[in-house]
N, CA, C and O atoms as CSV, one atom per row, in Angstrom:
chain,resi,resn,atom,element,x,y,z
A,1,MET,N,N,4.434,-0.440,-10.683
A,1,MET,CA,C,4.181,0.263,-9.439
A,1,MET,C,C,4.609,-0.619,-8.270
A,1,MET,O,O,4.273,-1.802,-8.227
A,2,ALA,N,N,5.333,-0.057,-7.344
A,2,ALA,CA,C,5.804,-0.812,-6.186
A,2,ALA,C,C,4.649,-1.081,-5.230
A,2,ALA,O,O,3.789,-0.231,-4.996
A,3,ARG,N,N,4.663,-2.289,-4.691
A,3,ARG,CA,C,3.632,-2.672,-3.729
A,3,ARG,C,C,3.992,-2.119,-2.359
A,3,ARG,O,O,5.145,-2.180,-1.930
A,4,ARG,N,N,2.991,-1.579,-1.682
A,4,ARG,CA,C,3.273,-1.108,-0.329
A,4,ARG,C,C,3.341,-2.291,0.626
A,4,ARG,O,O,2.774,-3.351,0.364
A,5,ARG,N,N,4.024,-2.099,1.705
A,5,ARG,CA,C,4.196,-3.153,2.702
A,5,ARG,C,C,2.840,-3.618,3.214
A,5,ARG,O,O,1.945,-2.807,3.450
A,6,GLY,N,N,2.695,-4.929,3.385
A,6,GLY,CA,C,1.435,-5.506,3.847
A,6,GLY,C,C,1.084,-5.058,5.254
A,6,GLY,O,O,1.954,-4.763,6.073
A,7,ARG,N,N,-0.204,-5.016,5.508
A,7,ARG,CA,C,-0.681,-4.685,6.852
A,7,ARG,C,C,-0.749,-5.957,7.681
A,7,ARG,O,O,-1.246,-6.982,7.214
A,8,ILE,N,N,-0.257,-5.893,8.892
A,8,ILE,CA,C,-0.298,-7.045,9.784
A,8,ILE,C,C,-1.302,-6.753,10.883
A,8,ILE,O,O,-1.131,-5.818,11.665
A,9,ASP,N,N,-2.362,-7.569,10.935
A,9,ASP,CA,C,-3.382,-7.386,11.968
A,9,ASP,C,C,-2.790,-7.652,13.341
A,9,ASP,O,O,-1.892,-8.482,13.486
A,10,THR,N,N,-3.287,-6.957,14.337
A,10,THR,CA,C,-2.766,-7.096,15.698
A,10,THR,C,C,-2.988,-8.501,16.254
A,10,THR,O,O,-2.332,-8.889,17.221
A,11,THR,N,N,-3.886,-9.255,15.670
A,11,THR,CA,C,-4.142,-10.615,16.148
A,11,THR,C,C,-3.070,-11.603,15.710
A,11,THR,O,O,-2.961,-12.686,16.286
A,12,GLN,N,N,-2.274,-11.251,14.699
A,12,GLN,CA,C,-1.317,-12.219,14.159
A,12,GLN,C,C,-0.304,-12.684,15.196
A,12,GLN,O,O,-0.026,-13.881,15.272
A,13,GLY,N,N,0.249,-11.797,15.984
A,13,GLY,CA,C,1.242,-12.187,16.996
A,13,GLY,C,C,0.702,-13.189,17.995
A,13,GLY,O,O,1.303,-14.247,18.182
A,14,PRO,N,N,-0.429,-12.885,18.652
A,14,PRO,CA,C,-0.991,-13.843,19.613
A,14,PRO,C,C,-1.427,-15.161,18.964
A,14,PRO,O,O,-1.291,-16.223,19.571
A,15,ILE,N,N,-1.949,-15.098,17.731
A,15,ILE,CA,C,-2.346,-16.323,17.031
A,15,ILE,C,C,-1.105,-17.166,16.754
A,15,ILE,O,O,-1.097,-18.372,17.002
A,16,ARG,N,N,-0.073,-16.536,16.246
A,16,ARG,CA,C,1.168,-17.264,15.951
A,16,ARG,C,C,1.730,-17.909,17.211
A,16,ARG,O,O,2.135,-19.071,17.185
A,17,GLN,N,N,1.758,-17.175,18.297
A,17,GLN,CA,C,2.305,-17.704,19.553
A,17,GLN,C,C,1.510,-18.909,20.034
A,17,GLN,O,O,2.095,-19.906,20.454
A,18,ALA,N,N,0.179,-18.830,19.978
A,18,ALA,CA,C,-0.663,-19.950,20.418
A,18,ALA,C,C,-0.406,-21.192,19.567
A,18,ALA,O,O,-0.342,-22.306,20.086
A,19,LEU,N,N,-0.261,-20.992,18.265
A,19,LEU,CA,C,0.006,-22.114,17.367
A,19,LEU,C,C,1.365,-22.740,17.663
A,19,LEU,O,O,1.492,-23.963,17.716
A,20,GLU,N,N,2.368,-21.908,17.852
A,20,GLU,CA,C,3.701,-22.422,18.169
A,20,GLU,C,C,3.722,-23.131,19.523
A,20,GLU,O,O,4.453,-24.105,19.702
A,21,ASP,N,N,2.921,-22.645,20.479
A,21,ASP,CA,C,2.866,-23.243,21.817
A,21,ASP,C,C,2.351,-24.681,21.792
A,21,ASP,O,O,2.683,-25.467,22.679
A,22,VAL,N,N,1.539,-25.037,20.780
A,22,VAL,CA,C,1.049,-26.424,20.684
A,22,VAL,C,C,1.911,-27.252,19.732
A,22,VAL,O,O,1.564,-28.387,19.407
A,23,GLY,N,N,3.025,-26.691,19.289
A,23,GLY,CA,C,3.954,-27.436,18.463
A,23,GLY,C,C,3.784,-27.282,16.967
A,23,GLY,O,O,4.403,-28.018,16.198
A,24,ALA,N,N,2.964,-26.350,16.539
A,24,ALA,CA,C,2.778,-26.127,15.108
A,24,ALA,C,C,3.977,-25.379,14.529
A,24,ALA,O,O,4.595,-24.557,15.206
A,25,PHE,N,N,4.295,-25.673,13.271
A,25,PHE,CA,C,5.265,-24.894,12.518
A,25,PHE,C,C,4.492,-23.731,11.912
A,25,PHE,O,O,3.468,-23.932,11.260
A,26,VAL,N,N,4.983,-22.515,12.127
A,26,VAL,CA,C,4.283,-21.329,11.628
A,26,VAL,C,C,5.256,-20.458,10.854
A,26,VAL,O,O,6.333,-20.117,11.344
A,27,PHE,N,N,4.859,-20.100,9.632
A,27,PHE,CA,C,5.673,-19.240,8.790
A,27,PHE,C,C,4.818,-18.059,8.349
A,27,PHE,O,O,3.765,-18.243,7.738
A,28,SER,N,N,5.267,-16.860,8.654
A,28,SER,CA,C,4.515,-15.666,8.283
A,28,SER,C,C,4.762,-15.309,6.826
A,28,SER,O,O,5.905,-15.223,6.376
A,29,THR,N,N,3.679,-15.106,6.104
A,29,THR,CA,C,3.724,-14.686,4.704
A,29,THR,C,C,2.951,-13.386,4.533
A,29,THR,O,O,2.496,-13.068,3.435
A,30,ALA,N,N,2.802,-12.638,5.621
A,30,ALA,CA,C,1.987,-11.421,5.617
A,30,ALA,C,C,2.467,-10.388,4.608
A,30,ALA,O,O,1.662,-9.604,4.104
A,31,ASP,N,N,3.751,-10.370,4.306
A,31,ASP,CA,C,4.288,-9.392,3.355
A,31,ASP,C,C,4.313,-9.890,1.909
A,31,ASP,O,O,4.837,-9.204,1.032
A,32,THR,N,N,3.765,-11.051,1.656
A,32,THR,CA,C,3.786,-11.610,0.305
A,32,THR,C,C,2.931,-10.792,-0.656
A,32,THR,O,O,3.333,-10.550,-1.794
A,33,GLY,N,N,1.775,-10.372,-0.212
A,33,GLY,CA,C,0.898,-9.557,-1.051
A,33,GLY,C,C,0.067,-10.365,-2.020
A,33,GLY,O,O,0.064,-11.595,-1.980
A,34,ASP,N,N,-0.635,-9.671,-2.886
A,34,ASP,CA,C,-1.499,-10.268,-3.904
A,34,ASP,C,C,-2.559,-11.190,-3.326
A,34,ASP,O,O,-2.981,-12.138,-3.987
A,35,GLY,N,N,-2.990,-10.926,-2.108
A,35,GLY,CA,C,-4.062,-11.704,-1.497
A,35,GLY,C,C,-3.622,-12.975,-0.803
A,35,GLY,O,O,-4.456,-13.713,-0.277
A,36,PHE,N,N,-2.290,-13.251,-0.792
A,36,PHE,CA,C,-1.805,-14.473,-0.147
A,36,PHE,C,C,-2.080,-14.399,1.354
A,36,PHE,O,O,-1.908,-13.336,1.950
A,37,PRO,N,N,-2.504,-15.508,1.985
A,37,PRO,CA,C,-2.824,-15.503,3.419
A,37,PRO,C,C,-1.620,-15.156,4.297
A,37,PRO,O,O,-0.473,-15.216,3.855
A,38,ASP,N,N,-1.903,-14.796,5.538
A,38,ASP,CA,C,-0.879,-14.332,6.471
A,38,ASP,C,C,0.064,-15.416,6.979
A,38,ASP,O,O,1.257,-15.169,7.154
A,39,LEU,N,N,-0.467,-16.615,7.215
A,39,LEU,CA,C,0.333,-17.657,7.847
A,39,LEU,C,C,0.212,-18.990,7.118
A,39,LEU,O,O,-0.872,-19.385,6.690
A,40,ILE,N,N,1.341,-19.672,6.987
A,40,ILE,CA,C,1.357,-21.072,6.576
A,40,ILE,C,C,1.620,-21.857,7.854
A,40,ILE,O,O,2.598,-21.599,8.555
A,41,VAL,N,N,0.756,-22.806,8.154
A,41,VAL,CA,C,0.847,-23.551,9.408
A,41,VAL,C,C,0.914,-25.044,9.112
A,41,VAL,O,O,0.083,-25.578,8.378
A,42,GLY,N,N,1.893,-25.703,9.681
A,42,GLY,CA,C,1.996,-27.152,9.599
A,42,GLY,C,C,1.720,-27.741,10.963
A,42,GLY,O,O,2.307,-27.324,11.962
A,43,PHE,N,N,0.809,-28.729,11.004
A,43,PHE,CA,C,0.452,-29.329,12.295
A,43,PHE,C,C,-0.028,-30.758,12.072
A,43,PHE,O,O,-0.960,-31.000,11.306
A,44,ARG,N,N,0.616,-31.691,12.745
A,44,ARG,CA,C,0.248,-33.112,12.688
A,44,ARG,C,C,0.097,-33.616,11.255
A,44,ARG,O,O,-0.884,-34.278,10.918
A,45,GLY,N,N,1.069,-33.297,10.428
A,45,GLY,CA,C,1.080,-33.800,9.067
A,45,GLY,C,C,0.148,-33.109,8.099
A,45,GLY,O,O,-0.045,-33.582,6.979
A,46,ARG,N,N,-0.435,-31.996,8.511
A,46,ARG,CA,C,-1.345,-31.250,7.635
A,46,ARG,C,C,-0.847,-29.826,7.471
A,46,ARG,O,O,-0.127,-29.302,8.321
A,47,LEU,N,N,-1.237,-29.212,6.371
A,47,LEU,CA,C,-0.841,-27.840,6.070
A,47,LEU,C,C,-2.080,-26.963,6.034
A,47,LEU,O,O,-3.102,-27.347,5.465
A,48,PHE,N,N,-1.990,-25.787,6.641
A,48,PHE,CA,C,-3.108,-24.845,6.707
A,48,PHE,C,C,-2.654,-23.469,6.232
A,48,PHE,O,O,-1.516,-23.066,6.471
A,49,LEU,N,N,-3.538,-22.763,5.568
A,49,LEU,CA,C,-3.309,-21.371,5.197
A,49,LEU,C,C,-4.289,-20.531,5.989
A,49,LEU,O,O,-5.502,-20.653,5.817
A,50,LEU,N,N,-3.764,-19.674,6.860
A,50,LEU,CA,C,-4.612,-18.868,7.730
A,50,LEU,C,C,-4.477,-17.387,7.413
A,50,LEU,O,O,-3.377,-16.874,7.209
A,51,GLU,N,N,-5.596,-16.725,7.378
A,51,GLU,CA,C,-5.657,-15.273,7.260
A,51,GLU,C,C,-6.066,-14.750,8.633
A,51,GLU,O,O,-7.114,-15.134,9.152
A,52,CYS,N,N,-5.254,-13.884,9.225
A,52,CYS,CA,C,-5.544,-13.318,10.546
A,52,CYS,C,C,-6.337,-12.023,10.376
A,52,CYS,O,O,-5.954,-11.144,9.605
A,53,LYS,N,N,-7.424,-11.924,11.094
A,53,LYS,CA,C,-8.260,-10.720,11.064
A,53,LYS,C,C,-8.616,-10.325,12.494
A,53,LYS,O,O,-8.604,-11.151,13.407
A,54,THR,N,N,-8.928,-9.059,12.662
A,54,THR,CA,C,-9.374,-8.575,13.962
A,54,THR,C,C,-10.884,-8.419,13.942
A,54,THR,O,O,-11.468,-8.072,12.915
A,55,GLY,N,N,-11.509,-8.674,15.072
A,55,GLY,CA,C,-12.945,-8.441,15.244
A,55,GLY,C,C,-13.783,-8.744,14.023
A,55,GLY,O,O,-13.910,-9.895,13.604
A,56,GLU,N,N,-14.351,-7.700,13.462
A,56,GLU,CA,C,-15.227,-7.835,12.297
A,56,GLU,C,C,-14.494,-7.574,10.990
A,56,GLU,O,O,-15.133,-7.355,9.961
A,57,GLY,N,N,-13.176,-7.593,11.010
A,57,GLY,CA,C,-12.392,-7.341,9.803
A,57,GLY,C,C,-12.799,-8.260,8.660
A,57,GLY,O,O,-13.017,-9.454,8.865
A,58,LYS,N,N,-12.898,-7.719,7.488
A,58,LYS,CA,C,-13.339,-8.450,6.299
A,58,LYS,C,C,-12.157,-8.745,5.385
A,58,LYS,O,O,-11.145,-8.045,5.415
A,59,LEU,N,N,-12.296,-9.776,4.583
A,59,LEU,CA,C,-11.299,-10.059,3.568
A,59,LEU,C,C,-11.360,-8.985,2.490
A,59,LEU,O,O,-12.440,-8.549,2.092
A,60,ARG,N,N,-10.195,-8.567,2.026
A,60,ARG,CA,C,-10.152,-7.620,0.909
A,60,ARG,C,C,-10.408,-8.381,-0.383
A,60,ARG,O,O,-10.335,-9.610,-0.409
A,61,GLU,N,N,-10.704,-7.662,-1.443
A,61,GLU,CA,C,-11.056,-8.294,-2.720
A,61,GLU,C,C,-9.940,-9.209,-3.232
A,61,GLU,O,O,-10.221,-10.302,-3.723
A,62,LYS,N,N,-8.688,-8.779,-3.124
A,62,LYS,CA,C,-7.572,-9.627,-3.568
A,62,LYS,C,C,-7.498,-10.915,-2.749
A,62,LYS,O,O,-7.178,-11.978,-3.281
A,63,GLN,N,N,-7.795,-10.815,-1.455
A,63,GLN,CA,C,-7.774,-12.001,-0.594
A,63,GLN,C,C,-8.884,-12.969,-0.991
A,63,GLN,O,O,-8.670,-14.180,-1.048
A,64,LYS,N,N,-10.061,-12.430,-1.263
A,64,LYS,CA,C,-11.175,-13.279,-1.701
A,64,LYS,C,C,-10.858,-13.957,-3.023
A,64,LYS,O,O,-11.115,-15.149,-3.193
A,65,ALA,N,N,-10.301,-13.198,-3.959
A,65,ALA,CA,C,-9.973,-13.750,-5.274
A,65,ALA,C,C,-8.906,-14.840,-5.163
A,65,ALA,O,O,-9.012,-15.882,-5.810
A,66,PHE,N,N,-7.882,-14.602,-4.347
A,66,PHE,CA,C,-6.829,-15.597,-4.169
A,66,PHE,C,C,-7.407,-16.877,-3.584
A,66,PHE,O,O,-7.127,-17.970,-4.076
A,67,ALA,N,N,-8.215,-16.746,-2.533
A,67,ALA,CA,C,-8.801,-17.917,-1.877
A,67,ALA,C,C,-9.691,-18.690,-2.844
A,67,ALA,O,O,-9.658,-19.920,-2.861
A,68,ALA,N,N,-10.479,-17.993,-3.642
A,68,ALA,CA,C,-11.375,-18.649,-4.598
A,68,ALA,C,C,-10.574,-19.397,-5.670
A,68,ALA,O,O,-10.925,-20.516,-6.044
A,69,LYS,N,N,-9.515,-18.784,-6.152
A,69,LYS,CA,C,-8.695,-19.415,-7.194
A,69,LYS,C,C,-7.968,-20.636,-6.636
A,69,LYS,O,O,-7.895,-21.668,-7.302
A,70,LEU,N,N,-7.436,-20.532,-5.437
A,70,LEU,CA,C,-6.743,-21.647,-4.812
A,70,LEU,C,C,-7.689,-22.821,-4.606
A,70,LEU,O,O,-7.314,-23.974,-4.817
A,71,TRP,N,N,-8.913,-22.523,-4.193
A,71,TRP,CA,C,-9.906,-23.574,-3.991
A,71,TRP,C,C,-10.270,-24.221,-5.330
A,71,TRP,O,O,-10.337,-25.446,-5.431
A,72,ALA,N,N,-10.501,-23.406,-6.345
A,72,ALA,CA,C,-10.903,-23.921,-7.653
A,72,ALA,C,C,-9.813,-24.759,-8.311
A,72,ALA,O,O,-10.108,-25.782,-8.928
A,73,LEU,N,N,-8.568,-24.340,-8.185
A,73,LEU,CA,C,-7.468,-25.022,-8.866
A,73,LEU,C,C,-6.875,-26.190,-8.086
A,73,LEU,O,O,-6.414,-27.164,-8.681
A,74,ALA,N,N,-6.886,-26.097,-6.759
A,74,ALA,CA,C,-6.185,-27.108,-5.969
A,74,ALA,C,C,-7.008,-27.708,-4.838
A,74,ALA,O,O,-6.543,-28.629,-4.166
A,75,GLY,N,N,-8.228,-27.205,-4.610
A,75,GLY,CA,C,-9.052,-27.721,-3.520
A,75,GLY,C,C,-8.497,-27.376,-2.152
A,75,GLY,O,O,-8.783,-28.058,-1.168
A,76,VAL,N,N,-7.697,-26.308,-2.089
A,76,VAL,CA,C,-7.088,-25.869,-0.829
A,76,VAL,C,C,-7.876,-24.692,-0.282
A,76,VAL,O,O,-8.181,-23.742,-1.003
A,77,CYS,N,N,-8.197,-24.768,0.989
A,77,CYS,CA,C,-9.022,-23.750,1.636
A,77,CYS,C,C,-8.159,-22.779,2.451
A,77,CYS,O,O,-7.240,-23.191,3.160
A,78,VAL,N,N,-8.468,-21.507,2.338
A,78,VAL,CA,C,-7.879,-20.481,3.198
A,78,VAL,C,C,-8.906,-20.205,4.290
A,78,VAL,O,O,-10.064,-19.915,3.991
A,79,THR,N,N,-8.494,-20.293,5.554
A,79,THR,CA,C,-9.416,-20.037,6.649
A,79,THR,C,C,-9.036,-18.750,7.374
A,79,THR,O,O,-7.878,-18.333,7.363
A,80,VAL,N,N,-10.027,-18.134,7.998
A,80,VAL,CA,C,-9.837,-16.882,8.720
A,80,VAL,C,C,-9.853,-17.164,10.219
A,80,VAL,O,O,-10.777,-17.796,10.731
A,81,ALA,N,N,-8.829,-16.692,10.912
A,81,ALA,CA,C,-8.754,-16.812,12.363
A,81,ALA,C,C,-8.768,-15.415,12.966
A,81,ALA,O,O,-8.020,-14.538,12.533
A,82,ARG,N,N,-9.617,-15.212,13.960
A,82,ARG,CA,C,-9.736,-13.917,14.621
A,82,ARG,C,C,-9.162,-13.920,16.040
A,82,ARG,O,O,-8.861,-12.867,16.601
A,83,THR,N,N,-9.017,-15.108,16.604
A,83,THR,CA,C,-8.486,-15.241,17.961
A,83,THR,C,C,-7.547,-16.441,18.019
A,83,THR,O,O,-7.618,-17.324,17.165
A,84,PRO,N,N,-6.673,-16.481,19.014
A,84,PRO,CA,C,-5.820,-17.653,19.167
A,84,PRO,C,C,-6.617,-18.946,19.339
A,84,PRO,O,O,-6.264,-19.968,18.749
A,85,SER,N,N,-7.687,-18.916,20.138
A,85,SER,CA,C,-8.467,-20.140,20.349
A,85,SER,C,C,-9.143,-20.594,19.058
A,85,SER,O,O,-9.274,-21.795,18.821
A,86,GLU,N,N,-9.573,-19.653,18.225
A,86,GLU,CA,C,-10.167,-20.017,16.945
A,86,GLU,C,C,-9.122,-20.655,16.030
A,86,GLU,O,O,-9.418,-21.635,15.346
A,87,ALA,N,N,-7.913,-20.116,16.008
A,87,ALA,CA,C,-6.845,-20.683,15.190
A,87,ALA,C,C,-6.525,-22.106,15.630
A,87,ALA,O,O,-6.341,-22.990,14.793
A,88,LEU,N,N,-6.458,-22.329,16.936
A,88,LEU,CA,C,-6.197,-23.675,17.449
A,88,LEU,C,C,-7.304,-24.640,17.036
A,88,LEU,O,O,-7.029,-25.780,16.662
A,89,TYR,N,N,-8.526,-24.196,17.101
A,89,TYR,CA,C,-9.664,-25.015,16.687
A,89,TYR,C,C,-9.563,-25.359,15.194
A,89,TYR,O,O,-9.793,-26.500,14.795
A,90,LEU,N,N,-9.218,-24.366,14.384
A,90,LEU,CA,C,-9.149,-24.569,12.937
A,90,LEU,C,C,-8.101,-25.599,12.519
A,90,LEU,O,O,-8.285,-26.294,11.520
A,91,ILE,N,N,-7.008,-25.707,13.269
A,91,ILE,CA,C,-5.983,-26.694,12.923
A,91,ILE,C,C,-6.190,-28.026,13.640
A,91,ILE,O,O,-5.427,-28.969,13.433
A,92,GLY,N,N,-7.214,-28.105,14.476
A,92,GLY,CA,C,-7.497,-29.360,15.167
A,92,GLY,C,C,-6.713,-29.557,16.445
A,92,GLY,O,O,-6.575,-30.682,16.925
A,93,ALA,N,N,-6.193,-28.462,17.006
A,93,ALA,CA,C,-5.439,-28.575,18.250
A,93,ALA,C,C,-6.343,-28.584,19.468
A,93,ALA,O,O,-5.914,-28.953,20.561
A,94,THR,N,N,-7.593,-28.181,19.287
A,94,THR,CA,C,-8.574,-28.237,20.376
A,94,THR,C,C,-9.869,-28.812,19.813
A,94,THR,O,O,-10.165,-28.659,18.628
A,95,ALA,N,N,-10.631,-29.469,20.668
A,95,ALA,CA,C,-11.873,-30.110,20.229
A,95,ALA,C,C,-13.056,-29.145,20.298
A,95,ALA,O,O,-14.052,-29.332,19.599
A,96,GLN,N,N,-12.949,-28.128,21.129
A,96,GLN,CA,C,-14.071,-27.213,21.315
A,96,GLN,C,C,-13.611,-25.779,21.137
A,96,GLN,O,O,-12.423,-25.474,21.248
A,97,ARG,N,N,-14.560,-24.910,20.862
A,97,ARG,CA,C,-14.280,-23.484,20.780
A,97,ARG,C,C,-14.430,-22.863,22.126
A,97,ARG,O,O,-14.235,-21.657,22.274
């Protein structure tokens, strides 16, 4: 069965722009599917996997399963960003929320 195109939350554009504005490398993986996070972010020698959500948006079951498996197998955390300022905080680009 063919996978339908991934949904891109409206927050992804502003989050991506804010990250790029502070010099982060940002690669969108929103169309990857199978629960893979929306963005791969490189900043100050570190790599982050970010899932962009709006307001009270929840992770889907595939997203939860992917994040749990990645953590169990590699100790890598997927984080959820809902706003540009939250994304900047998560990568360490700002000291406060």
